[in-house]
BALOBA-1460 file (C-alpha; in Angstrom, 3 decimals):
// residues 289
<rec num="1" residu="m" x="-50.703" y="-204.210" z="23.873"/>
<rec num="2" residu="r" x="-53.172" y="-202.673" z="21.428"/>
<rec num="3" residu="v" x="-56.642" y="-201.537" z="22.251"/>
<rec num="4" residu="l" x="-59.758" y="-201.068" z="20.138"/>
<rec num="5" residu="v" x="-62.102" y="-198.465" z="21.445"/>
<rec num="6" residu="a" x="-65.756" y="-198.994" z="20.600"/>
<rec num="7" residu="g" x="-69.075" y="-197.614" z="21.549"/>
<rec num="8" residu="w" x="-72.597" y="-197.065" z="20.074"/>
<rec num="9" residu="f" x="-70.814" y="-194.870" z="17.413"/>
<rec num="10" residu="s" x="-69.341" y="-198.144" z="16.089"/>
<rec num="11" residu="f" x="-72.596" y="-199.439" z="14.581"/>
<rec num="12" residu="d" x="-74.549" y="-198.528" z="11.473"/>
<rec num="13" residu="e" x="-77.717" y="-199.816" z="13.194"/>
<rec num="14" residu="v" x="-77.507" y="-197.156" z="15.866"/>
<rec num="15" residu="i" x="-77.394" y="-193.293" z="15.732"/>
<rec num="16" residu="a" x="-74.929" y="-192.401" z="18.475"/>
<rec num="17" residu="t" x="-74.951" y="-189.262" z="20.547"/>
<rec num="18" residu="v" x="-72.213" y="-186.535" z="20.984"/>
<rec num="19" residu="g" x="-71.907" y="-187.818" z="24.657"/>
<rec num="20" residu="d" x="-70.842" y="-191.226" z="23.192"/>
<rec num="21" residu="e" x="-68.135" y="-189.605" z="21.058"/>
<rec num="22" residu="l" x="-66.976" y="-187.541" z="24.011"/>
<rec num="23" residu="g" x="-66.684" y="-190.772" z="25.934"/>
<rec num="24" residu="a" x="-64.402" y="-192.144" z="23.209"/>
<rec num="25" residu="d" x="-62.323" y="-188.984" z="23.218"/>
<rec num="26" residu="a" x="-61.841" y="-189.411" z="27.025"/>
<rec num="27" residu="v" x="-60.710" y="-193.067" z="26.746"/>
<rec num="28" residu="a" x="-58.479" y="-192.362" z="23.781"/>
<rec num="29" residu="g" x="-56.982" y="-189.504" z="25.635"/>
<rec num="30" residu="w" x="-56.177" y="-191.743" z="28.582"/>
<rec num="31" residu="l" x="-54.581" y="-194.319" z="26.164"/>
<rec num="32" residu="t" x="-52.559" y="-191.620" z="24.440"/>
<rec num="33" residu="d" x="-51.234" y="-190.279" z="27.805"/>
<rec num="34" residu="l" x="-50.246" y="-193.761" z="28.797"/>
<rec num="35" residu="g" x="-48.524" y="-194.398" z="25.483"/>
<rec num="36" residu="i" x="-50.690" y="-197.315" z="24.498"/>
<rec num="37" residu="d" x="-51.359" y="-198.047" z="20.868"/>
<rec num="38" residu="h" x="-55.115" y="-197.929" z="20.072"/>
<rec num="39" residu="d" x="-57.653" y="-197.312" z="17.347"/>
<rec num="40" residu="v" x="-61.349" y="-196.047" z="17.529"/>
<rec num="41" residu="a" x="-63.916" y="-198.213" z="15.849"/>
<rec num="42" residu="w" x="-66.317" y="-195.833" z="13.891"/>
<rec num="43" residu="a" x="-69.470" y="-196.856" z="11.938"/>
<rec num="44" residu="p" x="-69.149" y="-196.628" z="8.284"/>
<rec num="45" residu="y" x="-71.744" y="-193.799" z="8.102"/>
<rec num="46" residu="l" x="-69.387" y="-191.688" z="10.167"/>
<rec num="47" residu="e" x="-66.708" y="-192.086" z="7.474"/>
<rec num="48" residu="r" x="-63.614" y="-192.070" z="9.712"/>
<rec num="49" residu="g" x="-61.336" y="-194.541" z="11.354"/>
<rec num="50" residu="v" x="-61.642" y="-198.199" z="11.287"/>
<rec num="51" residu="h" x="-64.717" y="-200.340" z="11.229"/>
<rec num="52" residu="w" x="-64.638" y="-203.253" z="13.765"/>
<rec num="53" residu="r" x="-66.206" y="-205.709" z="11.358"/>
<rec num="54" residu="d" x="-63.367" y="-205.195" z="8.957"/>
<rec num="55" residu="a" x="-60.700" y="-205.397" z="11.597"/>
<rec num="56" residu="d" x="-58.890" y="-208.607" z="12.744"/>
<rec num="57" residu="p" x="-59.717" y="-209.250" z="16.309"/>
<rec num="58" residu="a" x="-56.249" y="-210.950" z="16.642"/>
<rec num="59" residu="d" x="-54.608" y="-207.564" z="16.193"/>
<rec num="60" residu="y" x="-56.075" y="-206.336" z="19.623"/>
<rec num="61" residu="t" x="-55.325" y="-207.398" z="23.172"/>
<rec num="62" residu="h" x="-58.155" y="-205.260" z="24.564"/>
<rec num="63" residu="l" x="-61.747" y="-204.125" z="23.464"/>
<rec num="64" residu="v" x="-62.867" y="-201.103" z="25.486"/>
<rec num="65" residu="f" x="-66.566" y="-200.200" z="25.017"/>
<rec num="66" residu="t" x="-67.412" y="-196.802" z="26.314"/>
<rec num="67" residu="t" x="-70.502" y="-194.847" z="27.259"/>
<rec num="68" residu="g" x="-74.231" y="-195.554" z="27.068"/>
<rec num="69" residu="p" x="-76.324" y="-198.606" z="28.018"/>
<rec num="70" residu="v" x="-74.969" y="-202.097" z="28.059"/>
<rec num="71" residu="g" x="-77.139" y="-205.258" z="28.259"/>
<rec num="72" residu="d" x="-78.588" y="-208.014" z="26.214"/>
<rec num="73" residu="l" x="-78.494" y="-205.957" z="22.927"/>
<rec num="74" residu="a" x="-77.729" y="-207.706" z="19.610"/>
<rec num="75" residu="p" x="-75.068" y="-205.365" z="18.307"/>
<rec num="76" residu="l" x="-73.282" y="-205.541" z="21.536"/>
<rec num="77" residu="r" x="-73.518" y="-209.336" z="21.611"/>
<rec num="78" residu="e" x="-72.027" y="-209.488" z="18.110"/>
<rec num="79" residu="l" x="-69.116" y="-207.042" z="19.038"/>
<rec num="80" residu="t" x="-68.180" y="-208.864" z="22.200"/>
<rec num="81" residu="t" x="-68.421" y="-212.344" z="20.618"/>
<rec num="82" residu="a" x="-66.166" y="-211.199" z="17.728"/>
<rec num="83" residu="f" x="-63.507" y="-210.067" z="20.237"/>
<rec num="84" residu="a" x="-63.886" y="-212.976" z="22.679"/>
<rec num="85" residu="g" x="-60.104" y="-213.617" z="22.490"/>
<rec num="86" residu="a" x="-59.386" y="-210.003" z="23.884"/>
<rec num="87" residu="q" x="-59.837" y="-208.510" z="27.357"/>
<rec num="88" residu="r" x="-63.254" y="-206.880" z="27.034"/>
<rec num="89" residu="w" x="-63.848" y="-203.890" z="29.283"/>
<rec num="90" residu="a" x="-66.751" y="-201.471" z="29.518"/>
<rec num="91" residu="v" x="-66.112" y="-197.946" z="30.824"/>
<rec num="92" residu="n" x="-68.687" y="-195.279" z="31.687"/>
<rec num="93" residu="v" x="-71.766" y="-197.487" z="30.973"/>
<rec num="94" residu="s" x="-75.154" y="-197.737" z="32.315"/>
<rec num="95" residu="v" x="-75.879" y="-201.411" z="33.139"/>
<rec num="96" residu="v" x="-79.387" y="-202.188" z="32.217"/>
<rec num="97" residu="d" x="-79.365" y="-205.936" z="32.863"/>
<rec num="98" residu="d" x="-77.124" y="-208.600" z="34.406"/>
<rec num="99" residu="v" x="-76.377" y="-210.127" z="30.907"/>
<rec num="100" residu="a" x="-73.823" y="-207.225" z="30.366"/>
<rec num="101" residu="r" x="-71.816" y="-208.573" z="33.176"/>
<rec num="102" residu="t" x="-71.281" y="-211.811" z="31.266"/>
<rec num="103" residu="m" x="-70.034" y="-209.856" z="28.139"/>
<rec num="104" residu="f" x="-67.209" y="-207.974" z="29.872"/>
<rec num="105" residu="d" x="-64.260" y="-208.957" z="31.981"/>
<rec num="106" residu="a" x="-64.307" y="-205.530" z="33.794"/>
<rec num="107" residu="l" x="-66.817" y="-202.700" z="34.088"/>
<rec num="108" residu="w" x="-66.614" y="-199.169" z="35.377"/>
<rec num="109" residu="e" x="-70.281" y="-198.429" z="35.694"/>
<rec num="110" residu="r" x="-71.686" y="-194.926" z="35.398"/>
<rec num="111" residu="d" x="-74.981" y="-195.951" z="36.851"/>
<rec num="112" residu="a" x="-76.502" y="-199.130" z="38.170"/>
<rec num="113" residu="p" x="-78.432" y="-199.962" z="41.257"/>
<rec num="114" residu="g" x="-76.421" y="-198.335" z="44.017"/>
<rec num="115" residu="v" x="-73.978" y="-196.817" z="41.691"/>
<rec num="116" residu="s" x="-73.771" y="-193.240" z="40.496"/>
<rec num="117" residu="r" x="-70.486" y="-191.899" z="38.917"/>
<rec num="118" residu="p" x="-69.664" y="-188.725" z="36.893"/>
<rec num="119" residu="d" x="-69.737" y="-188.912" z="33.173"/>
<rec num="120" residu="p" x="-66.215" y="-188.039" z="31.643"/>
<rec num="121" residu="a" x="-67.789" y="-185.513" z="29.314"/>
<rec num="122" residu="i" x="-67.922" y="-183.161" z="32.250"/>
<rec num="123" residu="e" x="-64.083" y="-182.635" z="31.715"/>
<rec num="124" residu="g" x="-61.885" y="-182.217" z="28.765"/>
<rec num="125" residu="p" x="-60.817" y="-179.581" z="26.273"/>
<rec num="126" residu="v" x="-63.424" y="-176.884" z="25.510"/>
<rec num="127" residu="p" x="-63.462" y="-176.214" z="21.740"/>
<rec num="128" residu="e" x="-63.380" y="-172.587" z="20.530"/>
<rec num="129" residu="a" x="-65.693" y="-172.146" z="17.587"/>
<rec num="130" residu="p" x="-67.870" y="-169.360" z="16.455"/>
<rec num="131" residu="v" x="-71.607" y="-169.969" z="16.742"/>
<rec num="132" residu="l" x="-73.617" y="-169.118" z="13.592"/>
<rec num="133" residu="a" x="-77.390" y="-168.139" z="13.331"/>
<rec num="134" residu="v" x="-78.610" y="-169.221" z="9.899"/>
<rec num="135" residu="a" x="-81.751" y="-167.880" z="8.279"/>
<rec num="136" residu="f" x="-82.655" y="-169.913" z="5.177"/>
<rec num="137" residu="a" x="-85.175" y="-168.619" z="2.647"/>
<rec num="138" residu="p" x="-87.495" y="-170.877" z="0.652"/>
<rec num="139" residu="v" x="-87.995" y="-170.693" z="-3.028"/>
<rec num="140" residu="q" x="-90.014" y="-167.559" z="-3.385"/>
<rec num="141" residu="g" x="-92.419" y="-167.843" z="-6.244"/>
<rec num="142" residu="e" x="-92.618" y="-164.169" z="-6.799"/>
<rec num="143" residu="y" x="-89.102" y="-164.348" z="-8.330"/>
<rec num="144" residu="g" x="-89.999" y="-166.942" z="-10.798"/>
<rec num="145" residu="d" x="-86.998" y="-168.738" z="-12.350"/>
<rec num="146" residu="r" x="-84.589" y="-166.178" z="-11.005"/>
<rec num="147" residu="s" x="-84.764" y="-167.932" z="-7.510"/>
<rec num="148" residu="r" x="-81.665" y="-169.916" z="-6.687"/>
<rec num="149" residu="a" x="-82.766" y="-170.613" z="-3.165"/>
<rec num="150" residu="d" x="-82.366" y="-174.387" z="-3.276"/>
<rec num="151" residu="r" x="-78.822" y="-174.192" z="-4.609"/>
<rec num="152" residu="v" x="-77.757" y="-171.465" z="-2.195"/>
<rec num="153" residu="r" x="-79.204" y="-173.348" z="0.784"/>
<rec num="154" residu="g" x="-77.511" y="-176.562" z="-0.300"/>
<rec num="155" residu="v" x="-74.076" y="-174.792" z="-0.557"/>
<rec num="156" residu="i" x="-74.550" y="-173.292" z="2.976"/>
<rec num="157" residu="e" x="-75.670" y="-176.573" z="4.582"/>
<rec num="158" residu="e" x="-72.760" y="-178.425" z="2.925"/>
<rec num="159" residu="w" x="-70.319" y="-175.757" z="4.079"/>
<rec num="160" residu="l" x="-71.615" y="-175.833" z="7.725"/>
<rec num="161" residu="a" x="-71.250" y="-179.531" z="7.806"/>
<rec num="162" residu="a" x="-67.836" y="-179.785" z="6.125"/>
<rec num="163" residu="r" x="-66.354" y="-177.098" z="8.396"/>
<rec num="164" residu="a" x="-68.016" y="-178.633" z="11.474"/>
<rec num="165" residu="l" x="-69.430" y="-175.190" z="12.389"/>
<rec num="166" residu="p" x="-71.868" y="-175.037" z="15.351"/>
<rec num="167" residu="w" x="-75.095" y="-173.251" z="14.171"/>
<rec num="168" residu="f" x="-78.671" y="-173.011" z="14.845"/>
<rec num="169" residu="p" x="-81.606" y="-172.040" z="12.480"/>
<rec num="170" residu="i" x="-83.405" y="-168.801" z="12.632"/>
<rec num="171" residu="d" x="-86.918" y="-169.241" z="11.443"/>
<rec num="172" residu="t" x="-88.831" y="-165.978" z="10.968"/>
<rec num="173" residu="d" x="-92.216" y="-167.451" z="10.230"/>
<rec num="174" residu="l" x="-94.849" y="-166.239" z="12.669"/>
<rec num="175" residu="f" x="-96.292" y="-169.650" z="13.052"/>
<rec num="176" residu="d" x="-94.559" y="-172.709" z="14.167"/>
<rec num="177" residu="k" x="-96.944" y="-175.534" z="14.682"/>
<rec num="178" residu="p" x="-98.708" y="-175.702" z="17.020"/>
<rec num="179" residu="h" x="-97.712" y="-172.432" z="18.437"/>
<rec num="180" residu="p" x="-97.207" y="-168.893" z="17.339"/>
<rec num="181" residu="r" x="-93.638" y="-167.415" z="17.107"/>
<rec num="182" residu="r" x="-92.886" y="-163.941" z="18.574"/>
<rec num="183" residu="p" x="-90.292" y="-161.515" z="17.249"/>
<rec num="184" residu="a" x="-88.700" y="-161.401" z="20.690"/>
<rec num="185" residu="q" x="-87.935" y="-165.011" z="20.508"/>
<rec num="186" residu="v" x="-85.999" y="-164.615" z="17.151"/>
<rec num="187" residu="e" x="-84.229" y="-161.552" z="18.425"/>
<rec num="188" residu="a" x="-83.146" y="-163.217" z="21.687"/>
<rec num="189" residu="l" x="-81.515" y="-166.037" z="19.709"/>
<rec num="190" residu="l" x="-79.716" y="-163.700" z="17.316"/>
<rec num="191" residu="r" x="-78.141" y="-161.967" z="20.315"/>
<rec num="192" residu="r" x="-76.617" y="-165.157" z="21.269"/>
<rec num="193" residu="c" x="-74.730" y="-165.977" z="18.184"/>
<rec num="194" residu="d" x="-71.335" y="-164.605" z="16.830"/>
<rec num="195" residu="v" x="-72.171" y="-164.348" z="13.196"/>
<rec num="196" residu="v" x="-75.408" y="-164.445" z="11.084"/>
<rec num="197" residu="v" x="-75.711" y="-166.195" z="7.805"/>
<rec num="198" residu="s" x="-78.932" y="-164.978" z="6.176"/>
<rec num="199" residu="m" x="-80.737" y="-165.542" z="2.957"/>
<rec num="200" residu="r" x="-83.576" y="-163.488" z="4.354"/>
<rec num="201" residu="l" x="-83.856" y="-159.585" z="4.474"/>
<rec num="202" residu="h" x="-84.855" y="-159.672" z="8.155"/>
<rec num="203" residu="g" x="-82.268" y="-162.049" z="9.161"/>
<rec num="204" residu="m" x="-79.771" y="-159.548" z="7.920"/>
<rec num="205" residu="v" x="-81.564" y="-156.519" z="9.411"/>
<rec num="206" residu="l" x="-82.101" y="-157.987" z="12.809"/>
<rec num="207" residu="g" x="-78.510" y="-159.491" z="12.931"/>
<rec num="208" residu="l" x="-77.136" y="-155.899" z="12.361"/>
<rec num="209" residu="k" x="-79.702" y="-154.445" z="14.780"/>
<rec num="210" residu="h" x="-78.196" y="-156.609" z="17.610"/>
<rec num="211" residu="g" x="-74.601" y="-155.866" z="16.529"/>
<rec num="212" residu="r" x="-73.783" y="-159.070" z="14.752"/>
<rec num="213" residu="p" x="-71.826" y="-159.202" z="11.506"/>
<rec num="214" residu="v" x="-73.965" y="-160.719" z="8.681"/>
<rec num="215" residu="i" x="-72.977" y="-162.852" z="5.769"/>
<rec num="216" residu="a" x="-75.978" y="-161.820" z="3.486"/>
<rec num="217" residu="c" x="-76.655" y="-164.286" z="0.708"/>
<rec num="218" residu="d" x="-79.035" y="-163.092" z="-1.986"/>
<rec num="219" residu="a" x="-80.571" y="-166.159" z="-3.514"/>
<rec num="220" residu="v" x="-82.189" y="-164.379" z="-6.378"/>
<rec num="221" residu="e" x="-80.263" y="-164.120" z="-9.714"/>
<rec num="222" residu="g" x="-79.457" y="-160.590" z="-10.422"/>
<rec num="223" residu="g" x="-80.175" y="-159.493" z="-6.827"/>
<rec num="224" residu="a" x="-83.413" y="-158.606" z="-5.104"/>
<rec num="225" residu="k" x="-84.582" y="-157.225" z="-1.702"/>
<rec num="226" residu="v" x="-81.625" y="-158.617" z="0.253"/>
<rec num="227" residu="t" x="-79.124" y="-156.746" z="-1.955"/>
<rec num="228" residu="s" x="-81.266" y="-153.640" z="-1.986"/>
<rec num="229" residu="q" x="-81.504" y="-153.617" z="1.803"/>
<rec num="230" residu="a" x="-77.798" y="-154.134" z="2.148"/>
<rec num="231" residu="q" x="-77.307" y="-151.013" z="-0.044"/>
<rec num="232" residu="a" x="-79.768" y="-149.033" z="2.007"/>
<rec num="233" residu="l" x="-77.824" y="-149.821" z="5.145"/>
<rec num="234" residu="e" x="-74.439" y="-149.722" z="3.350"/>
<rec num="235" residu="w" x="-73.734" y="-153.180" z="4.531"/>
<rec num="236" residu="p" x="-70.674" y="-154.389" z="2.456"/>
<rec num="237" residu="l" x="-70.902" y="-158.219" z="2.915"/>
<rec num="238" residu="v" x="-73.347" y="-159.561" z="0.379"/>
<rec num="239" residu="l" x="-72.924" y="-162.606" z="-1.777"/>
<rec num="240" residu="s" x="-74.894" y="-162.874" z="-4.986"/>
<rec num="241" residu="a" x="-76.604" y="-166.225" z="-5.874"/>
<rec num="242" residu="d" x="-73.670" y="-167.190" z="-8.118"/>
<rec num="243" residu="e" x="-71.082" y="-166.030" z="-5.705"/>
<rec num="244" residu="v" x="-72.124" y="-168.324" z="-2.827"/>
<rec num="245" residu="t" x="-69.330" y="-171.040" z="-2.642"/>
<rec num="246" residu="s" x="-67.593" y="-172.780" z="0.232"/>
<rec num="247" residu="e" x="-64.557" y="-170.635" z="-0.432"/>
<rec num="248" residu="a" x="-66.509" y="-167.423" z="-0.489"/>
<rec num="249" residu="l" x="-68.252" y="-168.313" z="2.679"/>
<rec num="250" residu="d" x="-64.883" y="-169.147" z="4.336"/>
<rec num="251" residu="a" x="-63.497" y="-165.589" z="3.278"/>
<rec num="252" residu="a" x="-66.775" y="-163.908" z="4.459"/>
<rec num="253" residu="l" x="-66.595" y="-165.712" z="7.927"/>
<rec num="254" residu="a" x="-62.911" y="-164.770" z="8.209"/>
<rec num="255" residu="r" x="-63.879" y="-161.057" z="7.701"/>
<rec num="256" residu="c" x="-66.666" y="-161.291" z="10.249"/>
<rec num="257" residu="l" x="-64.491" y="-162.893" z="12.929"/>
<rec num="258" residu="g" x="-61.485" y="-160.691" z="12.298"/>
<rec num="259" residu="g" x="-63.106" y="-157.565" z="13.646"/>
<rec num="260" residu="e" x="-62.800" y="-155.457" z="10.436"/>
<rec num="261" residu="l" x="-66.569" y="-155.132" z="10.061"/>
<rec num="262" residu="a" x="-67.252" y="-153.653" z="13.465"/>
<rec num="263" residu="g" x="-67.370" y="-150.193" z="12.195"/>
<rec num="264" residu="a" x="-69.584" y="-151.177" z="9.290"/>
<rec num="265" residu="v" x="-72.141" y="-152.965" z="11.782"/>
<rec num="266" residu="t" x="-72.255" y="-149.565" z="13.793"/>
<rec num="267" residu="r" x="-72.787" y="-147.480" z="10.538"/>
<rec num="268" residu="a" x="-75.447" y="-149.796" z="9.282"/>
<rec num="269" residu="r" x="-77.462" y="-149.386" z="12.582"/>
<rec num="270" residu="e" x="-76.939" y="-145.682" z="12.544"/>
<rec num="271" residu="r" x="-78.114" y="-145.475" z="8.829"/>
<rec num="272" residu="g" x="-81.127" y="-147.649" z="9.715"/>
<rec num="273" residu="a" x="-81.978" y="-145.298" z="12.645"/>
<rec num="274" residu="a" x="-81.786" y="-142.254" z="10.348"/>
<rec num="275" residu="g" x="-83.834" y="-143.957" z="7.711"/>
<rec num="276" residu="n" x="-86.537" y="-144.720" z="10.361"/>
<rec num="277" residu="d" x="-86.589" y="-140.985" z="11.199"/>
<rec num="278" residu="l" x="-87.133" y="-140.031" z="7.691"/>
<rec num="279" residu="a" x="-89.934" y="-142.543" z="7.318"/>
<rec num="280" residu="r" x="-91.642" y="-141.468" z="10.515"/>
<rec num="281" residu="e" x="-91.454" y="-137.753" z="9.303"/>
<rec num="282" residu="w" x="-92.978" y="-138.743" z="5.936"/>
<rec num="283" residu="f" x="-95.724" y="-140.581" z="7.629"/>
<rec num="284" residu="t" x="-96.548" y="-137.773" z="10.137"/>
<rec num="285" residu="r" x="-96.820" y="-135.369" z="7.127"/>
<rec num="286" residu="q" x="-99.241" y="-137.705" z="5.349"/>
<rec num="287" residu="l" x="-101.396" y="-137.516" z="8.453"/>
<rec num="288" residu="g" x="-101.298" y="-133.743" z="8.313"/>
<rec num="289" residu="r" x="-99.544" y="-133.381" z="11.593"/>
């Protein structure tokens, strides 16, 4: 017995969802627990596993399609026709028309008229991974040909993808079409991350304000306001434009997660508060008060 697990993640013509992949994880887990040999059919764009169009259907006794809608859909017709010699099952699917019932020998329906069953994604291992807030900076014209923003952003994006790190963007622009953005929105998001990666001065400042370690990346050759502000706050983790590499980001993230920078975060906040006191005193004197 050998099973090929397929789903909407098996087709280049379709962009599948994380729920589709979790369905495959569930079925593959069941097969592993039962000691049954199996493969998962991934679309070429996902760059892993086998592709069903390259596989020999005679090598498999069963085709199991998991998660999502099934019905009179061209990719599904092609797949089930190619594996007509195997037992064809559908698991955790939404039956959208009766044609699906002719494509499969057995179905475990997630939803259909009169049927509602839990999706397997509700269960399973919970991954432990740090959540990163990332503040990118555009090419800032005031720095002329010293700006390396495009290169630095590209390295960070590739690093996030290659390491499969969960992250969300922090946009500090005041206007996000068609609505304005408020500082409280940005700060609330920063409070919900574990680590901040910032090409922006205020991404670094606000991350430290809320007690988060920051990987500061100065995208201007020779250093500019990000490096200067890090010096003002005595924040030690700053990568220059030339230093931003995947390896350097790995090392920086390890420092952030290892706890060694907790004291530096506290000191940066204290130094910031002291600096604000001096600025307020200066401003008060200027007013003659």
